[in-house]
N, C-alpha and C positions, 0 to 999 in steps of 0.2 A: 491629838494629832497636830493641831494648829500650833500649840505651845512648843511641841517638840521641833517643828520646822523652824519656828522663830529662833529657838535656842541654837539650832544647827547653823542658821545663817549668821547669827551673832558670833558663834564660835569660829566659823570660816572667816568672817571679816577680821576677827582678832588675830587669827593665824596669819592672814595675808597682810596684816599691819594696816588695815583700813580703819579709818575713824570717821565719826560723824562730822559733817561740815556745817558750820554755823552760817546762817544766811547772811550775816554781816550787816553793815549799816544800811539804813533805808536809802541813803544818798549814794548811788553806785559810783558817782564820779569821784568820791573821796577814796575809794578802795585802791586805785592805782597809785595815788599820792602816798598812801600809807605803806604800800609795798616798796616804792622807790626810796622812801625815807629809811626803812628798816634793812634794805639790802646794802651790805658794805661794798665799796668799790673793789673790784678784783685787780690785783697786781698782775700786769701782763708783761713784765720784764722777762728776758730769757732765763734768768736765775729762778724766778718764781715758777715759770712753766716747768723747768727742770725738776724743781722740788715737788711739784704735783705729779710727776711721773715716777715716783718711788725710786730715787737714785740708790744704787747699790755699789758696794766696794768691788773693785776689779783690779787685778794686778796689771800694771802697765805692759809687761811683756806679753800678756794675753791679748792685748789690743793690736799689737804690731802685726801687720799682714792681713787684718780683717778687711773685707770689701765694704765700701760705703755705697749704699743703694739709695736711689730716689724713690718717689711714690709708686713708680711703675716697675720697680725691681730692676732697674737698669743700673749697672755698676758705674759709679762716677769716678772711682779710684780706690786705692788701697792705703791703709794707714802705714806710714813709714816711720813715724816718730811721734812721741808725746812730749810737749814742752810746757814750761811754766814761764809766763811773761814776768817782767819786773813788777807789775801790779798784782801778781799772784794768780792771774787767770790761767786756766789750763786750755791748751789748744792741741788738736790733733793735726799733724802734718800729713795731708792726703795728697797722693800723686794724682791730681785731677787730669783727666783726658776725655775728650768726647768719644774716643774709640774704646769704650769699655774699660777705661782705666789703664790702658797700655801706653807706654811712652809719655807719661804725664809730667806735668810741672808741679812743684810743691805748692800747695795752698794751705794756709792756716785756717782751721775750722774750729770755732769755739765749742767746747764740750757741752755747753748748754743747749745747742741747737740740734744735737744728735741723740740717739738712744740705741742701746744695744738690743739686738733682735736675734737671739740665738747666737750663731757663729758669724754674724754680720752686723753692720751698723746701719741704722736707718737715718737718713738725713731728713729730719722732721720740719725744722724751721728755717732751712736754707735751701731754696730751690736751685736746680741746676744752673739757671741763669746767673745766680750770685756766685757760683763756683767759677763760671766762665769770666765774670767781671772782676773777681778777686785778684789782687796783686800776687805775683810770684813771691813766695816766702823765702826769706834769707834769715839765717840764724840771728844775727845782730846781738841783742841783749837777752834773747830768750835762752833759757837753760834747759837742756834735755833732762827728762825725769828718768831715773834708773829703772830698768826692767822689773826689779824686785819690789818697787814701791807700789802702793795702792792709791787709786783715785776713785772718785764716785762718778758714775755715769747712769743716766736715766734708763728705765726699762720701757719697752714698748712691745706691742703685738699687732698682728694684722688679722 
């Protein structure tokens, strides 16, 4: 009976992916130093964060008109246009307004700071205060991306 219980516990541990933990070195102060040396520095640029959010292809025409929401699900504005800068960066032109996106001024939002959330866009790395402080967008050298082209946008869920 005892052997059967032991085998059952070992089997359960292997199913759950648990492994035995080695006690490690006798000097406990060296353990954090070993962990710090083996952990690579994580890239925290907007592009790297976007790539960690499983970006997917989406047709530009499907982004037009979608609401952009903050963390509290308050509408910041609606996507009016998608443009490409001379440097090759993609920006969503959002009609930002503190009144639920109505009567807004155009603000350029980098595609790296947002993610698609069903039939809406979540503003993940650009808080509402940054929308308010952002300059009013004008076309300048930015080129509109045609509705039938595809771009990559991150995915999110709540």
